[in-house]
N, C-alpha and C positions, 0 to 999 in steps of 0.2 A: 741487847738496849731496850728499853720499856719505850711499847708503845703509847703509852698514855702517862707517860711521862715530861711529853713535850719535850722539845728541840730547840726552842729561840725564845726569845725575849726581846721584847722591843725596848726593856728597858738596859739593853746592854749598852757599854759607854765605848767600845772602841772604833777603829776606823768610823764614825762619825764626825758630821761639823752639825753646830746648829743655826739652824734658819741660813740665812744668807749676810749673817755678822763677818763670817770668816775669822772668828776667835776661836782658838782652840780653848776648850775649860774640860775639865773632871769632874765626876760624880755624873748626876741624875742631867741627862741632855733632851730626853722627851718623856711626855705627858707619862705617870706612871696607868701603865696599861698590863691587865695576866696577860700568865703564859694560854697558850690554846692548848688545851687538852679534846680528846674527842667525846668524855665523858661532861664539858659542860653540859650545863642547862642551857634550851633553846635562847633566852633573853639574856644569855652571859656572851653567846657569841653573836644576839643581834647589836648588843653593846659595845663587843669592841669593833666589830664590822664597820659599824657607826665612826668609829672613833678612827679608823682605818682612813675612812670615805672624809673626816671633817680635815684631816692631816695633809691628806691629797689636793681640798678643795682649791688652797690657795695656789700652790702653786700649779695647777692644772687653768685656772682663768687665765695666767699670764701666759701659758704654754700654747691656750687656745688661739687668742690673739695673733701669737706669730706664725700659728700654722696657719688661720683664715688669712692673711695676710702673704702669707708663700702661695697659699692656692689660687688668690685672687691673680697675683702675678702672673703665674704659671698659665693660667686663663685666660689671659690679657687685660682685666680688670685692674688698669693702672692708674688709678682715678679714686679720689675719694667720695663719699656721699653725699657731699655737699654737690660734687659736679655732674654726680649721674643723674642724665638726663632722659632715663628710661631705655628706649627708642635711638633716642638721637646718642650714637656712644660715639665719646670722644677719638679722636686719632692714634693710633698706639700701634710699633712696632715690634712688634713680642719676641724678642729674640730671646727672650729667655725661655718661651717655648720650648725654640726651633733648638736652641744650646742642649736642655736637657733630653729633649729626646733624640737628639743625633748621641747626646755620652750614653746614653741608655744602652743601649743597641752594642757600644764597644764594652762598656763594662762589664754585660751580662752576656757575650757573647760566646762564650766557650760554657761547653757542658759539664760541670764538677764532677770528677772520676773520681771514685769510692777506690781506695786502698785496703783489702784487710790482709793480714799475717797472723800466723800463729805459730806453733812450735816447727822445727822442721822435719816434723814425723810426716810419714806418709798420712795418716786419719787427719793430723794439723793441719797440712797444706789440701786437704778434701773438703774440709770444713770451713774453712780461711776463702776457698774457693766457689764454695756453694753460697755464702754469705756474700762475698763481692758480685756471683753475679746476681742475686735476689735485690741489691742493694740498687744494682744498675736496673734492673727490669722496675722496682718499685721510682727509683727516679724518669723512668721514660715513661709507665703508665698515668704518674702521679703530675707530670709537665712540671718538675721541680726547675729547669731553667726558668719558664715562664710565671712560678712563683716565686723567683730570685728577683726576678726584675719588676715582678709587685709591690714587693719588700723594696728594692732598692728605689722605687719611685716613692712611695711613703718618706724611707729616709731622707728623701732630698725635700721634701715637701712639708713633713709632719715630724721633721724632725729625729725618726726614729724609725726602722723597719724591723716588724714583728711577725712572725709564724709561728702556728701553736699547731703542734702534733698529738693524735690519738689514735684511739681505733675506733670505726666504723663497723657499727651492728648490720646495718644497711648490705653494704660492700664485704664483708667479713675481711677487712684488711686495714692495713694501715692506712691513716687520714692525713694530710696535710693541708694549714689553710692558712690565708694570707691577712694578719687580722690589721685593722684601723688600729692606730695607737690611740685615738679618740676614745677608740671603746674599754681602754682600759686604767684599771685605779693602783696606781705604782705605788711604793715606798720614797717618800720624798727625801731622803737620807741615804737612800741606794743610789749606784753607780752601774756604770758596764763597764765591764774593761775584756783582757785577752780571756779569763776564765769565767765570763760570761755576767748575767744581773747577781748583783749582791744584797737583794732586797729580802725581806723576811716574807712577803706576802706579796701576791697578785689578786688584784680582780676583776671581772671578766663579765661589760656587761652583752646579756644574751636575750635573744626573742625569741621566743616561740608560739604556737596557739596553745587554747586552752585543752584541747584534745590532747596532741602532744605530749602536754606538760602532767597532763593524767596520768597517760601512758607511762611516764617516768614516774611519776610519783604519786600512784595511787591510794599513798597514806591521808594524803593531802586535796583529794579528788573534790572533798565539800567545799574547801577552803577557795581551790580553785575556781568551780563552780559559779559561788555568790561572788568572785569579783568580775567573774565574764559574763555577770548576768545571766548565765545561764546559754551563751549563746559560744557556744565551742569553738566556732573561728577565730574568734577572737584575740588578736598578737597580745601578749604579756610580755613586760620588759623585764629582766629578771638578774639578779649580777651571782656567778658562779667565784667563789673563792679558794685561793689555790695558799698553801705552804708545802713546804717539800713533804711533807708526813700527813696531811690532813687537806681535805677537800668538805664543802660546804656549801648549798644553795640559797638563797636569799630571794624571797618574793615580800615586797613589803616589809609588812612587820610577823613575818611568818618565816621558820626556817624548814623548806623541803624536806629537806635530808642531811647527813654529815656522813663518809666514811673515809678508810685511812685512803691515801695517794694509789690510785687503783693499776696506775703504773709500773708496779717493784711486786718483784715474787718474795714475802714476806716467810722466814725462819716457820719451822711445824715440825709437828711431833709424828712420830709412826711407834705402833706396838711390833714388839721384838718376841718372840717366844724360844727360850731354852733350849738345851737338850733336854732338860729336866721340865719342860713343860711351862715356867715360871714365865710373865708375863713382863717386860719392862719396859720404857720408853726412850726411844732415842731421838736425839734432837735432828731436824733437816734441815741443814742451811738454804734456803731461798738461791736460785738459783737467777743470778743476773750481770747486766755487762757492766750497767753504773756500779759503784762503789759505796752511792747513798742514793735515797730515794731524790727526788726534783721536781720541779713544776716545769710541765712541756710547754714551757713559752722559750723562742729565740731569737736573739736582738742581734737587730745591726745599726751598729755606734761608731760611729769615724770620728767624729771632732768633739771628741767626749776629754777632760780633764780632770775626770774622779770626784765633779763637784754635784753631778745632776743624773739621772737616771735615762736621759736624751741629750742630744748634741748641745752643743750651747752656739752654738751657729749652726746654720747651713749654706750650700753652694749658693742657692736660689736669693739667700739675705744679704751675700755679699756682692750681691748683682744687681739688687734693686736700684740705688743710687746711680748707676751705670744705665740701667734700663729707663728711669728719667732724665737722664740728661739725654739721651737718643730718642725720646718722644717730645722734649724739649726743644731739640733742634729740628726735627721730622715737621714738627709743626711752626715752625719758623720758614721754612723752606716751604711749607705748603702754604701759607699765606702769603707768601709773594711771588708763590705759582699764581693763585688765584689774582692776584692783582697785576700779570703780567699785561694784560688784553689795556691795563689803565682805566682809565674813566676821561669824562669830558666837563671842564669847567663855563659856564655858559654867562654871561655878563646880564645882569635884570634891566639893563638899559635899555636893550636892544627886543629881549623878551620877556614875556612871562614868565611865573613856574610852569603854566601848564604848558605854554610853547614849549617850553625848555623839555618839558616831559616828551613829547611828542619830537622832539627833533633825537632827543638821547634812544628813542624806539625808531626811528626810522634809522637812524645812522647804524643801530646793531643789527637792522634788516637788511643793508646793503643800499639802502636807501637815498632819497638829497634832502639838506636842510635849503630851505628859501628863505631869504631875508633882504628885505628890501629898503632902501633907504640905509644900508649900512656900505663906507668906502672903504674897509679894510675888514676881511670878514675874521680876522686874527684878534681882530679888539674883541667881537663877542663871542666868541665860542673858541677854547683848547682843547687838544686832547692831553689829558696828562700820562706821562709815560713814567714808570716805577726803574725806579734805578735797581741794577745786579746785586745778587745778594756778594760780599765779598766772598773768595775763595776758600778762606778760614774757615766758612760755617759747613763747608761740605767736608773739610778733610775733617774737622773735630769731630763731626758725625762717623765717620770712616773710622775715625781712631778709636772712641767710644764703641761702635759695633766691636770692633778687634780686638780692642780689651775684656769684652763680656766675655767673647768666642772663648780666647786664651786662659780668664780663672776658670770656663767649663773646660779647656782642653779640647776643644773642637773645633779650632780656626783652622785646622790643615782638614777637616773630615765635610767642609761644605765646599759648593762651588766657589762664593762670595770669597770664604775665607781662602782659597789660596789660586785666586785669578793674577795675580801680583804675580804670581811664581809663571816665570816664561816659556822653561822647559818642563817636558815631561818625567823627569828623573828629580827635577827639583819640586813638582808638585807631591811624587812619587813622598819624596823625602819627606818632606811636610804633612802629609797625612799619614807616614808612619810612626814620625815621633809624634804629633795628636795621639795616635793608637796607644801609643804607651803610657802618655800624661792619664788621657781617661780613662783608660783598664787599669792600668798598673798603679797608678796613686788608691784605687779602693778593691783592688783585685785580690789583696793579702785579706781582707776585710769579707769581701765574698768567699773568698778559700775558705775561712774560720767559720764563718756563717754555716757556709754549706758541711763542714767538718762536722760541726754539732747537729744538724740534720741526721747526715749519715746515722751517729751514735745514738740517735734517740731512737732512729727506725730499729736498728741492733736491737736496743733495749725492749725496742717494742716485739721485737721478733721474740725475743725469750721471753716474755709474760703471756704474748698472745697463740701463740703458733702451737698450741694445743695438737694440733692438726696439722696433716702435712699442706702444704702449700705449692703451688706449682704456679713460676714463670718462665718467660722466654725472653732470651736475645739476641741481636745481629752477633754471631760469635765468630770465629775466621774464614775467611775468604767469602764473609757475608751470605754466611752457612747459619739456621736458625740452632739456638740450643738450646737446652729445658733444663730446668732446675730443680729440685723438689727438695724442699728444706722443712723441720718441724722442729722444736727447741728442745728436743730431747738429744736432737742430734751435736746442742753446740755444751760439750763433756768439756769443754778446757777454754783457758781465757783466749780473747781474741782482739788486736787490736786494730783499730777501724779508722779511716785518715783520709784526707784528698791527696790524689796526686800533688805535690808539688809545682804549681806554675800550668797546673792544669786549667786556670782561672787568668791567666795570663792572657789579652787577647792575639792573639795570632794572624797577623793582615794575609787573607788569602791571594792577594798580588805577589807578596811576597814569597810565600809558598810554592808560587807555583811557579816563579822566577827560580828559584834555590834550587827544586826537583830539576828543571831544564837547566840549569849549570850546570848541576850533578852528573845528569847525563852525559850532555856534553863532552864534561871531563872525564867520563870512560867511570865513573863511579856508582855508576845506578842502571838495572837493565828497565830495558821496555813495558815491560808490567807494573812494574813499582811507579814507573814513570805516571803512568795511565791512571793509579792509583791513585797517584799526589794530584792530579790535574782533575780528579775526579769524575772521570771516565765511568757511565753505567756499569759495563764489562771489561774491565782491564785487560783481559788476556785476549777476549775476542780482538779487541782495537790492537792489539800487540802482533796476532795472529795475522790481520787483514794488511798491518804494516808490514809484515814481512813477506806476503803474499804479491803486495803491490813493490816491493824490492826484486824480488825473485821470479815472479811469473804473474804479471798484470792481466793476464788473457786468463788466468784461472779464477781469480776474483771475478772480473767482472763477470764471469757466467755465473757466478753464484757460489762455486765449488769449496768451499773454508777447509777442506781435509788436506792434511797435510803430505808435501811430498817424499816420493821413498827417494833415500839416499843410498846411491851405489856404495860398496864396501870400498875400501880403499886395500891393493893389494898386501896380500897377506896376512889382515884382517881377521877375528874371529867374530862370527856375529853372536850377537847378547841378545838378551829378551831387551824388545822394547826398539831394537834398534832396526828389524827388517821388519816389513809389512806384518801385520799379523801375529806381531808379538803380545804376550801374555796381559801387558799393562799397556800397551797401546801410547808410547812414547814416540815424540819425534826422536829420527835414527840420528844418533848423536858420534861422530869419533872417539875413538877411546881417546880420552888424553886431552882431547882437545876445544876448543870453547863452544858455549850457547853460541848458536846462526843467527837466534834473535837479539844477544849482548852485541853481533857486530854491526847492527842494522842502524846508522844515527839519522838524525832528525834532520833533513836540510831546514 
C-alpha cells in the first residue's frame, strides 16, 4: 500500500447521514474536500483542517451547552443565571453529585485483568506470559484504574470518555492520558460503536510553552519566537491533527510539522548479497500487533445509537428534572420551617407602628408587652400560627430522591437508600442488587474500553521497545516477579483481551461470606480462607489458628514453630515428616488429611 496514495476521502458516501434531517441520500453528502496526503503543501493542509474545524463547529456549540449544564448540576449549581445572586446561593439538595460519586466507585471498582494468548508452543506460552506481565505492570504504574474512573466521569458529564496513548520520551516508556472531550475536534459524521471511533480524523487542542515548542519543531523557531514576542515561557495553543496514517501540527496559519503515523512499524527494504556477490533488495514487512495504523484515541460511549460521535443522552441529563423537583420540594419545606415560629398581628387601634416594632422585639427576647386601656389583649395582639405541610409533600420528596438514586443504580449503596430495609439480610440484598445494576450496566463497555487500552499498549511495545524494558509484578504467593521484554521477542502473533467479567463489581462482603460458607462446608482450607478474607499473611494466620486449637500456651509464648508429630506404629519416616527433614514441612500421617484442614472456625 502506497503511503502517499492516501487512505480515505471525506467524500465517501457510505455509512453517513446528512446533517440532522435523518434523510437517507445517495451521492455527495459532504463538502468537496481533498484527500489528505503527506506531500500536500502547507497551504492545502491549512485549508483542509479549517474545513474540518468548520464542520465540527456547529455540532460543538450544542454539545458544549449540554456539557456545561451537566457540569453545573454535578457541582450543585441548580439555577439559572437570572437566579444567581453571587454569594447568596439558592438552597439545593445535590443528589446528582451524591449518586454519581457513589456510582463511579462501583462501576470502576475492579481493575481490568489482561489476558494474552499465543500458540501452544513453549515459545508462544513464554512470549504471551511476558507480554501479560508487562501489561499488568503498565496498568499498575500508569494507575489505569484511576484513569478509567476519570474517563468514566467525563463520560457521565461530557457525554464521552477519552484516553490517548503514546510514547513518553521523558519516561522512555508508554504513556496514557485522560483527555477532556472539549479539547477534541471530531468528525460530525462519525459514530462510536463496538469497533471504536469510525471518523476519518481527530483534532486535539494542545498547549505548551514557546521554549518546548521550539525544541520539538526547531525548523519553526523564528515563527514561534515572533508569536511569543520573544518571551519563551509564553503558553501557546496549537492543534495536533490525526488520521490513521498521518499526523500534522498546526499553530495559527503555520504548519509546524507533518509526519507519517509514528505508532506503526512500516515495511522496509534490506540488501541481500547472494553467492556470486550480487546485491538485491528484499522487502521486510513491519512487525505490528495491529493489522493497520490507527489514531491513538480510545473512546467510552454507552448511550449511542450510531448517530453522533458522542452519547445522545447522559445519566445526568436523565435526572435533571428529578433534581429540580427535589429542590422545589426542599424549598417548600424550608420556607414552611422558617414560618414555624409564626409572627404577630398588632392592631393599629391600640399601638402605633413604632410601638408595634418594640412590642415584637420584646416578645422575641422573652420580654413583656404592656398595654393600657385594653380590656382584651387578644383584640390588640394575635400570634399567627402556620399550618403544617401535608404528608404528601414529604412523601413526594422521598419518592423523588429514591427514583433519582434508582436511575443511577445507587439506592442500595447509600445509608438513606437502605434505611427502609429492616433486616441486615435485606440491606445486603439491596446493596448487592444495586452493585450489579450500577456496575453491571456499564462494566461491559468499560471492559471493551480497557481491552482497547491493552491492545494499544501492545502495539506500542511492538514499535518502541527496541531496547529491553523491565517491569515487576506481584506474583504467586505475593512474591515479586520481574519481566524483561523487547520487541524482537515478539516473533509471532498474540491475542490480547480482558478477562471476561473482570470488570464486573464484586461485593467484598459477599465474597467474604462465600469464603466462610465454603470453609464451613469443608470445601476450603484455612490458608485460602484467610487469603479470601484479605489477611496480610494467610499462612501465618492459619498456623496461629492451628496452634490456638492444639497448643494455646505455645502460641501465647510467641513460639510459632510447628510441633513434632509422633509416627504411627509401623509407619516409615519420610522427608519432612520428622524434625530436621530436608524440606522442613509439618509432619503429616501417610495417607492422612492435613491437620490445618481439620480445624474449624467457631
